[in-house]
N, C-alpha and C positions, 0 to 999 in steps of 0.2 A: 503493499498500500504506500503511495506517495507520502512523504513525511512534511512537505512544504507544501504551501499554497499561496498564490497570486491573485487571490479575491480582489483584494484592494489596495493594490501596489499603485494603482492609478491614482489613488486620492479620493477624499469624500464629496468633491463638489463636480465631480465630472458627468454621473448619470443617476437616475432614480432607480437603480438596480436592487438597491440596498434599504431603501427607506419604505419596509412593508412590515404589517403587524402580523404576527405569528396566526397561520392559519392550519398548522400542521401539527401533528403529535406522533411521537414516536409510538411504535406498536406495543400493545399490551403485552407485559410478561407476567408470569407467577411471581419471581422475586424482585427483588429492588437492585440488585445487583445482576447485570446481564453478561452471559458466557459467551463468546463470539469465536466461533471456531475458524480459523483462518484458512481460507481456501478448502473449507470443509475440514473433516478429522483426515488428514492425510498420513497418520502416524503408521498406517499399515498397506495404504492403498495409494494411488496418485492424487494429487491435488486436483481440484477444479472439474472432479469427476462424479458421475452419479453415484458412483461407490462411496465416494468421500463425503458426499450430502448426506447418505444413508448412514454411513458412519458417525457422522455429526448429529444426526436425530436420536441414534442410539445412545450416544453419550449425555444426551439431555441438554445440550446447550440450546441456548436461546435465539442464536443466530448463526447462519453459516454465512461466511464473507465470502464472494464469489467477485471474479473480473470479467467484465463484459465488452467483447471486441465484435467487430463486424466483418464477414468475409466479401470476397471481391463481387459476390453475386448478391450482397445485401442481406444474408442471413447472420444472425446474433448468435455467437458462440462463446463458451466460456475458455480463458486463457489468460494467465497473468501476463505473460512476455509479449511483445510485438510479433515476435516468431514462434514457430513450433520445434525449433531447433532443440531446445534444451529437454521438453519433455514427451518428446514423440521419434519415431525412427525416420520422420522427414526433416525437411529444412524448407525455409522461407517465410515471408510475412503471412498474417493471418489476411490481412487485407488485400494479397497479391493471389490467395487462393480460393477457389469457390468451395460450397459446403459439400459438394460430392469428394473432391480431393481430399477435404480434411477428413471427411468420414471414413477414409481408407486407411488413415494414419493409426498406428498403435501407441496409445500412450503409456509410457512406462517410464518412469523416472530414472533415469540412467543412474543415479546413485543407489538405487533400490531396484534391481533387477526382478522381474516375476514372469512366469511363464503364462499367466493370465492375461487376456485382452481387455485392455480397457480403451473407451473412445471418447474423444471431445463430444460433450453434448453442447445441443442446442439450447437457448432459453426457455423456450417453449417447454424442454422435456425438465428443466430444471425446476421452473414454475410447478409443473404436473407434479414433480416429486415432492417439493415443498410445502404444497398447499394444506394448512391445517395442522402441519407438524412441525416446521420450524420456520423461524421469521429469516428473511434474506437482507445481509448487508451488501449493497451492491455497489462494488467499485466500479465506476462509471468509466473505464478506459477510453473506449471509440466504439461509440454507436449513436444512433438516432433517438433523440430524446421522445419524438411522437410515437415512433413505433414501439419502442421499448415501453412507453406507457400505456399504448393500446395492448400489448400483450401481458402487460401486467392486470388491466382492466379483463379482459377476455378470460382470463384464468381467476379473476376474483380474488385477487392477492392485493388488493390496494391498501388493505391494513395490515400486511404482512412483509412491507419492504420499506425500507431506507436507504436512501442514496446518498454514496460519498462522491463528491464534486472536485473535480481536478482543475476548474479553470472559471473565468469571468462568464463566458458564452454557455457553459453547461449549468451554472447557477441561473442566470437568466432563462435559459430555455424550459428549465424544471419550473421554475417560479411561475412562468406564465402558462406553460400547458398544463402541469400538474401541481397545482400551488398546495393541494392537501398531502401530497407525498413529503415524508419530512427528509431532510437534508444533513447532512453529515461534513464536516471538512477539517482540516488543520489549521492551527493559528499561523498566519504569515510571520515570516522573520523580521524583527525588528520590534515585535511587541514583547514586551520583558516584564511588565507589570499590571497591575489589576486595573490601574486608570486608562492605560491604552486597550486593554484587554475589553473595560466595558464600553470604550468609544467602538471599537471592532463589532462589538454585539448589538451596538445600538442601531448600526449601518444594515448590518446582516442579518436575515431572517434563519437562522440557524436552530436545530434542534439538538445536535449534539457536536461535540469537539473531541479530537484526540489528541493523546501525547501532552497535556499540560501537567507539568510536574510541581510547580508552586502551589503550596495549599491554599494562599490567598487568592490566586488566580482562579483555582478552581472553586473556590467558596463566590467569587465574582460570577463565574458561568453560572452556578447553581443560582445565585441571586436572580439571575435574568432567565430562569427556567430552563437552562441548556444544560443537558447530560456530558459528563467528561468520561470518554472512553479512553483508556490506555493499553498497548500495544507492549505485549511482554514475550512475543513468540518467538523462540528459538530452540534449538535442540537440548540446550541447556536449562531449560525451565526447572525450578526448584519452588519449594514452599518459601524459602527466604525471600526469592524474587516476587512470589506472589504477594507475601506478607507486605514487603515495601509498597507495592502498587495499592493495596487496600489501606494502607495507613494515611495514604494521601485524602481519602475521602471521596472516591470516585466512584461512577455509576456501572462501569463495565470494565471488562479485561477481554483483550483479544490474545487467543493462545494458539498454539499448535499441539496442545496436549489438552482438550477440552474434559475428555473422560478423566485424566488424574486430578485436574484442577478442581472440577465438580466434586469427586471424592473428598479432596482435602476439605473444601469449603461444608460439605457436608458433615463431615467428621468432627469439625472445630465449630460448628454453628455460625459459620459465617456466609451462609448462602444468600442473605439480604446485604451482604458487605459491611461496610464502617460508613458509608457516606450518606449524605442526604438523600430521603426520597423524594424526590422532585414530582414524581406522578401527582402527588397528594396535595400539590401547591393549588392555591384558589388562582386560577389563571385570569381573573378579573381583578385581583387585588391591587396590583400596579396601577390601574387605570382609576380605581376607587381614591387611593391614595394620592394621585397626582393634585398638584395646587394650582391646576391651570386647566380651563376648558378648551374644547377644540371645536371650532366651527368650520366646516367644509364646504368647497365649491360655492364660493360666494361668488354671485355673478357682479362684475363691474362694468361690463361691455357686452356687444352683441355678437361678437366674432364665435364662429361654432365649435363645435368638439372641445368645449372645456378651455378653449383658448384665453379667454377673458374671463378666469375666473382666479379666487384667491382662496387659501385657507387663512384662518385667523386663531391666534393661541392667546387667549385672554386669561389674565390673573384670576382666580376664583374671589379673591378679596381686592378686586380692582380698586385702585385709590382714584378720585377725581383727579384730572390732568395727567393720567398715566401717560408716558411718552411713548410713542410708535417706534419699530425697527422694521424696515421692509426688506425683505430678501428676495433677490432675481436670481433665477438659475442660469445654468451654464448647458452646454449642449451645442456650440458652434451656431447658435441663432436658428437652428434647424431641429433640436431634439431637446431632450431632457424635460423636467417636470417639476413642479413646485413642491412634490413630495421628497425632494431629495435633501431638504435642509434637515440637517443633523438633529436627532431628538435629543441627544445631551445638552445641545446648545439651547433646544426650547426650554428643556427644564430649568435651566440654569438662569436664561434671561426672563422668561415668562412666569416661571413657577417660583423661582428664588428671588430674582431683582425686582419683578412688577412689571415689566414691559409689556406691550402688546406687540406681539410679534406678527407679521403678515408674509406669507410666501406667496408670490403672484406666478401664474402663467402669463404669457404673452403670446402673440401670434408668430409662428414659426414659419420660416422660409420654406415652399415646398411647391414644386412643379413650376418654379419661375412667377410664383405668386409671394404676398407677404414680406416683399424686400424693403431694407430699410427706406424710409423712417417708420415704419408700422410699428415696430418694436418700442421705440422711444414715444410714440403717439399713447400706446398703450400703458406706458409708465407714468406718462402724463394723466391719462384717464383714471387710473387706480389712486394716484395720490388725490385727484380731485374728489373722488368718490369717498375716499376714507375722511378727507377735510369735511365733505358735506354731511357727513353721519357722526360728525366726532362729538356734538353736543347731544344726542340722543342718549349715546353710550358711555359718556363723560369721560372721553380720554382726549390728549392734546391734539388737535388737529392742525396745528399751526407748526409744528415741528417733527422733522422727521432724520432718522438715519437710514442711510441705502447701503445696502451690503449686497455684495455679488460676488459668483464664482466663474472665473473665465469668460463666456460671453456675458454673462451677468455682472460681473465686475465692470466689464467694458461699459454697459447699458447705466450702472450706478453711476460710474464717474462722468459719462456722457451727457445725462440727464442734470447730475448736479452743477456742473461747469457750463452748461451751453442750453438748458431747456427749464430750468428752474426760475421761472419769472418772478414768483413771490419770494425768494429766497427762505423757502423754508427747509430743506436739507442743511443740517448742521454739523454733519461730517459724513464720512466715506469710508467704508471698511472694503477695499478690492482684495480679491482671492484670484491672483495669476491671471487678470484681464489684458487684453492687449489696449494700449493706448493711443496709438499712431498708425492708422493704416495706410497713410501715404509712406510708411518706411521700407522700400522695396527690399532693403538687406535683410531684414527678417521675413519676407515672403517672397523668395525667389520663384522665377516662373516655374510652374509644374510642381510646386511644394503643396502638400496638404494646407499648411497655411495660406497660401496663395488663392487655392481652389474654394477655401471655406469664404474668404472674404470677397472673392469674385460672385460668389452664390449669394452672398448676402446683400451686397450691393447691385450686382446687375451690370457692374461696370470694372474692365481691366485696369484703366489708366489710373495711375497712382498720383496723377495731378489733377484730376477730375475734382472738380467742386463738390462732388456728393461724398468723396473720399476724404475730404478735409471736414465736411459736416458731420461726418459719422466718426470722426476722431477726437477723443476726450482733450488730447495734447493740443489742439489746434482751438479749443473753445477756453482754455485756461488763461485765465487773467488775473490780476489781482483784484478786480471786481467781482468775479464769479469763483474765485477759489475758496475751498472749505477745508478745514482740518480733514486730512487723509492718511489712512495707514495702508501701506500696499504689502502684501505677502507674495512671495514668487519663489521657484524652484530654480535652483543656479544652472541645472540641465535640461531646463525646459524646451523640448523638440518643436512644441507647436506655437509658444508664444514666447519669444525670445527675452530673456532675463533684461536686454538692453530696453525692452519698453518700460519697464518698471522703472528702471535707475534712469531713464532721461525724463519721466514726468517726475520723479522724485527731484532730479537736481532743478526743474523748474520751479517746483512748489517751494524748494530752498532759497532759490534764487529771491524769491518773492517774498522769504520770509513768512511763509503759511505754514502753521503747525504742521508737521509730516514725519513719518518714520517708514523705512523701508527695512523689510524683515526678507532676508534671502537665506535659502535653506541650499547650501552648495549640491548635494547629493540628490535632491527632489528634483521631480521631472514636472510633468502638467498636473500640478495637484500636490498633495502632500500624503505620505503614508501615516498609518494610526500613531505611531510613535512621535511623528513631528506635529500632527495634529493637536495633540494635548498641549503644547506649547503654543502654538498657534491660537487655541482657545483661550489661553491663559493671558496672551500679550493683547488679543481683541478684547477680552473684558477689562482690561486695563486701561485699554484706550478709551471705551466708552465711558469708564468712570471717570475719565479726566474730562472728556469732551462732551459728552452725551449722559451724564448721570441719570439713572432711573428717578431719582427723587432730588 
């Protein structure tokens, strides 16, 4: 099984893949501690075979962990490796062989010779074997999500499968196609403490994590209703290794020796483990305990498909004159959604500090429509809508902070410097947004950056007036400037860090309160480890230039 995962490596403001409420739950098991038979029970028979699954069932394991791949002709089969070389008498990649060719192969672990003939099974055979007998821990190596889910549904196994995802596309597809299938993944590199893990879990809808060893981080996962399963599989497993894992307070163990492990657990009264039983947690407790209310999909304009809607997060004990923060999502002006705003930040801003937080959608560029200035017109329309309703809800409708990520950061700066006729914007928080679309040095011909800008403007010429009109840097004057903090990755391949540096230099020359926070190793966005620091600096900035009270 893969030990590292790149789910959030691109940062928290790139897309709305992770801002989802939990809709899935892990399969029900008899015991609080689940025993997972790694590739089935292959102590006596070859791994990832029907025989290993039957052995796992006999052992009393709660799950059989299997690996799914796709043949040349589109059939899904079990095999851990990308090739058949290690486990069969054949050679070649699974994806280059037909099912007929694979079914002719003799599966026989070359390290454990046997006269008995075993075959590589299809996924359909696996589902039939496991139904109502053992849950499936599906390590999703290389397969089609829609077809996999179709077969799971056809077998009536929706409540017996949990899926380990290995990439961003896999995560997105499973959440879109089968939102009630529980997902498992590993914590990405760079997450080393419970604060960073809390951020990660706030952005990803995950039901189980594997291989967390710090007890504080395990408790944090459990606090978020996420189980922690640990891998101990090896030829040298022992009670000492099992006890070390159990002492961490985990909810599951993946093993190469399920029968021996279960016998040990039963003998020592440990079948429920030593960890928290999160299956008994009240799934609605965290929502009842929130100190803010959510109002979803409020219309501020007439654009179709929810493009002129916003979500509002309002303190339960709102104070008269509460200040408003408006967040504008990223996505290259052609994608993204208001739901991307990090929930930890909502809790801090609305729940703890008392701001009214608004996260908006705007018209997206699509099929040569909704090009600039549609987006800035929508920001203007939203601000007018909020101002108009201020007295009714007793918040401050005369002052705003604009905050945005990527394209949203660009729109926040552009509105503040160029379109805020009433001077209502008091500060801007920019997260890796472009500042000067006329700068050809950072959008060379044919690059992703250049193509995105051309699609946004409908204009290739960097010297065209519309290009200047759409550039925050060109609107920035002593009269239009507001305190601004900029966050940027030093290795951003899409919006070169020079964009932030140039704007910051101009702000400094005008003696406008400003700050530039560069993260040398980050790209377009920040990792969860850096995001914790970004949040802290962002909050300090707001305390100084836009205090809640």
